[in-house]
C-alpha positions, 0 to 999 in steps of 0.5 A: 507607071510613066514616064520620068517628068526628067527625061530630055530627048535629042533629035540627032542631025541626019539620023533617024535616031534620038538621044535620050538621058535622064537628067536624074539618073544620068542614063543616056540611050540613042533610039530608035522613034518608036521608043520614044512614041512608045514613052508618049503613049504611057504619057497619055495612058499610065494603064497602057503597060497592062496592053503592050506587046511582048517586044514593048513590055521588053522596052519599057522594061530597060526603059524602067531600069534605067529611070526613064520609066517610074514607077510614079510621079508622086514616088519620084518627087519621093525619090528627088527629095531623098537625093537632095537631102542624101546630097546635103549630108553626105559625109564622105568628103569634108570641103573646106574654102580658106579665104586666106586674105580679102587683098589683091593686087589687082586693080580689075575695073569690074572688082570691089575687091582688090588694088582700089583705094584703100581697099587693101589697107583695111580688108581682111587677113588670116593670122597664123593664130586663126589658122592654127584655131580653123585646123583645130576645127577642121581636125574636130570635124574630120573625126565627127564625120568620118570622112574618106576624103578632104579637099582644101581649097585656098581662095581670096582676094588673092590667096598668095598674098599670104603665103605663111598660112597658106603652107602652115595649114597645108602641112599641118592638115597634111600631117593630120589627114594621113594619121586619120587615113584621108585622101587629102587634095589641095586646090588653089584659085589664083590670079597667078601674077605671084605663082611661082615653082617655089610655091608648088614645091611646098605644096606639091608635098602636101597633096596640091591637085590643081591651080585655077588661074584667070585670063580674061581673054587673050593679051590686049583683053586680059591687060584691060580688064585686070591689070595693075594699080599703074595699069601694067598689063599682066597677062605675059608675067602670068602665062610664064609663070603658068610655063613654070609650073604646068609640068609640077601640077594641073592648070585649069583656066577660068576668064571673065567676060563682058560684050566688048570683050568675048570675042577675043576668046577664039584668040586666047584659046589659039595662043594657048593651043600654041604653047608648050603647055597646052597638054597640061591644061586639064580644064578651061572654062569661061563665063560672065564677069559679075558686077556690083550693080544696084538693083534699080539700075538698068541691066547691063547686057553681059554683066550679073548684077550684085545687089545690096543683101544684107540686114543693114544694106551693105552689099556682098563684100568678100570674094572676088566672084569673078575667079569662083570655082575650083577647076572640078566645076565644084565652086560656082562654076554653074553661072550661064547667061548670055545663053549663046556665047556661052555655047559658042566658047564652049564649042570654040573650046572643044575644038582646040581639045581642052576640056571644060564643061559640058553645060549639062552636069552642074550641081548642085553646087556646095551650097546644097552640102553642109559638109561643104564651107568657106571660111573667111579670114576672120574665122567666120564660117559660110555656106557658099564663098559669094555670101563670105562677108557679108556677116549676116549670112554667116552661119558659125564661126569656128570658135564654136562660139554660135549667135544668135544670127548664126543660128538663124542664118544656118537654118536659113541656108538649110531650108534652101530649095529654090527647085520647088519652085521650078515645076516638072522642069527636067533639069532640076536635079542637076540645077537645083534651082540655079546659083541661090548668090545670083538669085539673092543678087537680082530678086533679093531673096536666094530661095528663088529660082535662077533660071538658066533653062535656055543655056542647059537646053543649048548645051544639051544639044551638043552633049548629045551629039558628042555621046552618041558620036562615042557610043557609035 
């Protein structure tokens, strides 16, 4: 017997106890120092179990039942392999993120999409014909998988610029899921400018679950970061729109910061706390801006550089990566750079009573799930929103007419296992080697790990004290 490599312990301030957590089983205990000393002794001598006292044997058995002690490291690694395989093949829920359009009505300076130059004149927009074919494809997938849950996320660009497609898909797929006894939930990721009660009225009968809206700091910071083309601010209008619909559906708030704006977030949190819809916000979380930047350029603090990934040397060309995420932490909410700032913002958010990501339970993300896909406006299928628009990264098409490039790309994504290069890091089960988009953009290889261990270590300390307080 050996201690699990996924054990983490945190000394509890002001207490002669430690918080013990296994990142694989998610077991959590508050223990005395002699328990962790027992684990250390067992690590030094795996045969120790044969000579322990009855009390120690009992403690060891309790630890084994919770996954803190394992039969052997080889057996544990085999269990990890099974875990990732099960995550990948799990058919219980089909998740589809639909990019209704790559057009956007904002002119954010950090985004390569949006209302810049003539981008919107040529940016793709899903047609009703493509939307109908996509619904055909989804219904076939539901029948093949026998899934009991279906998650539909509308994304972009700005998805509300293509309301006819959203409404048509929502209505048809609601009927299809009801006929099959499938629970359907709709999430919308929007900048909030076009969000109205009418939008909620149309989607609510068809399983509307949550709407995620981006606020990049307080009014001044947000209006600087996310203006219209003419420089007009958007903060006040978005807040007014939230106020009109917050009582009707779950609202999640996301935000993107750079070093110049991160200090404005406490003021944003104070503002949100003072609003009459504060208790309707189901999650509030922030992360660094993602910018397009050549790989050879000098790294800018606080930015995630996006670099060429295509065989033709083109940049990532698709989703607005700054707002990726459903509000449930399922899509690209795992980026954790500027560790100290991320930790500070989590604490400031919790102080105001808002739910936020704990910084520990961050994955594995949907790129590791075979039955979670993103579909671009032209019907191309991708494993992750971050690769949308890069044709060489498409893993298929809703027409089912697979090209050789699709097969190669699908096999490439199927083999993702960056965590196998992470040694014996305890965070492997909840990180899986980090964000594949970040690995591709920062290192030119999505198969390499992108490590944010320092951030997760910091988050674990806070998580441990919060969890231990609840156990008292």
